[in-house]
C-alpha positions as CSV (number, residue, x, y, z in Angstrom):
1,M,0.0,0.0,0.0
2,V,1.4,3.4,-1.0
3,S,1.1,6.0,1.7
4,H,0.1,9.4,0.5
5,S,2.7,11.0,2.8
6,N,5.4,9.3,0.8
7,K,4.6,11.2,-2.3
8,G,7.5,13.4,-3.3
9,R,9.8,12.4,-0.4
10,R,13.3,12.4,-1.9
11,I,15.6,9.5,-1.1
12,L,19.2,9.4,-2.2
13,V,20.5,5.8,-2.6
14,V,24.3,5.5,-2.5
15,E,25.1,2.0,-3.9
16,D,27.9,1.0,-6.2
17,E,26.3,-2.2,-7.5
18,P,23.9,-1.2,-10.3
19,D,21.6,-4.2,-9.9
20,V,21.2,-3.6,-6.1
21,A,20.6,0.2,-6.7
22,G,18.1,-0.5,-9.4
23,L,16.1,-2.9,-7.2
24,L,16.1,-0.5,-4.4
25,K,15.0,2.3,-6.7
26,A,12.1,0.2,-8.1
27,R,10.9,-0.9,-4.6
28,L,11.0,2.6,-3.2
29,E,9.4,4.3,-6.2
30,S,6.6,1.7,-6.1
31,S,5.9,3.0,-2.6
32,G,5.7,6.6,-3.8
33,Y,9.2,7.9,-3.1
34,V,11.3,9.9,-5.5
35,V,14.7,8.2,-5.8
36,E,18.1,9.4,-7.0
37,I,21.1,7.1,-7.2
38,E,24.8,7.7,-6.8
39,H,27.4,5.0,-7.2
40,E,30.4,6.8,-5.5
41,G,30.8,8.4,-2.1
42,R,32.2,11.8,-3.2
43,K,29.5,12.3,-5.8
44,A,26.9,11.3,-3.3
45,V,28.1,14.0,-0.9
46,E,28.0,16.6,-3.7
47,H,24.6,15.4,-4.9
48,A,23.2,15.5,-1.3
49,E,24.2,19.1,-0.9
50,V,22.2,20.0,-4.0
51,L,19.3,17.5,-3.7
52,R,18.8,17.9,0.0
53,P,17.2,14.5,0.3
54,D,14.7,13.6,3.0
55,L,16.6,10.3,3.6
56,V,19.8,8.7,2.6
57,I,20.3,4.9,2.1
58,L,24.0,4.3,2.2
59,D,26.1,1.3,1.3
60,L,29.5,1.1,3.2
61,M,31.7,-0.4,0.5
62,L,32.0,2.2,-2.2
63,P,34.8,2.5,-4.8
64,D,36.2,5.8,-3.7
65,I,35.5,6.7,0.0
66,D,33.5,4.4,2.3
67,G,30.0,5.0,3.6
68,Y,31.3,5.8,7.0
69,A,33.2,8.8,5.6
70,V,30.1,9.8,3.6
71,S,27.9,9.7,6.7
72,E,30.4,11.6,8.8
73,H,30.6,14.3,6.1
74,L,26.8,14.6,5.8
75,R,26.6,15.0,9.5
76,R,29.1,17.9,9.4
77,V,27.2,19.7,6.7
78,Y,24.8,22.2,8.3
79,H,21.6,21.2,6.4
80,S,22.2,17.4,6.8
81,C,22.1,17.2,10.5
82,M,18.5,16.1,10.5
83,V,18.6,13.9,7.4
84,P,18.0,10.3,8.4
85,I,20.7,7.9,7.2
86,L,20.0,4.2,6.8
87,M,23.2,2.2,6.3
88,L,22.4,-0.9,4.1
89,T,25.4,-3.1,3.8
90,A,26.8,-6.6,3.6
91,K,29.0,-5.8,6.7
92,S,27.3,-7.7,9.5
93,R,29.7,-7.7,12.4
94,A,28.7,-6.0,15.6
95,T,31.8,-3.7,15.3
96,D,30.7,-2.6,11.8
97,K,27.3,-1.7,13.1
98,L,28.6,0.2,16.2
99,Y,31.0,2.1,13.9
100,G,28.1,2.9,11.6
101,F,26.1,4.4,14.4
102,G,29.2,6.3,15.5
103,A,29.6,7.7,12.0
104,G,26.0,9.1,12.1
105,A,23.7,6.3,11.0
106,D,20.1,6.4,12.3
107,A,19.5,2.8,11.3
108,Y,21.6,-0.1,10.1
109,M,20.5,-3.1,8.0
110,T,22.4,-5.9,6.4
111,K,22.1,-7.4,3.0
112,P,20.3,-9.5,1.9
113,Y,17.5,-7.5,3.4
114,D,13.7,-8.1,3.7
115,A,11.8,-5.6,1.5
116,A,9.0,-5.1,4.0
117,E,11.5,-4.4,6.8
118,L,13.4,-1.9,4.6
119,L,10.2,0.0,3.7
120,G,9.1,-0.1,7.4
121,T,12.5,1.3,8.5
122,V,12.4,4.0,5.8
123,E,8.9,5.1,7.0
124,K,9.9,5.0,10.6
125,L,13.0,7.2,10.0
126,L,10.9,9.7,8.0
127,R,8.2,9.7,10.7
128,D,10.8,10.2,13.5
129,A,12.3,13.1,11.5
130,G,8.8,14.7,11.3
131,L,8.5,14.0,7.6
132,D,5.5,11.7,7.5
């Protein structure tokens, strides 16, 4: 079911694997979100400063700078302090997760992920940020 409050909410997906990025985009757009994709960390930072997304879904393993560095940078940028960041990664160790939260993540999910759980987490993060 598509929530009317999702309409127009902008999500920036930062994912270097085109197939994974495409699947995320399709799932999110079918729920009413507007989705932009970046495949590299530095470009994602630049894109976020222009796009000003409502939420960022961030992979950790990127070809240039890692997702931790992207998250830390977004947290330093004045307008990004309230933008929820969902780290979505294959890194599943407890230390990876703790480092993710330390770098500014609001939520952390591992791949493979459950689509319903992902959408529920996105909705919760937006609601918690006052964007529902």
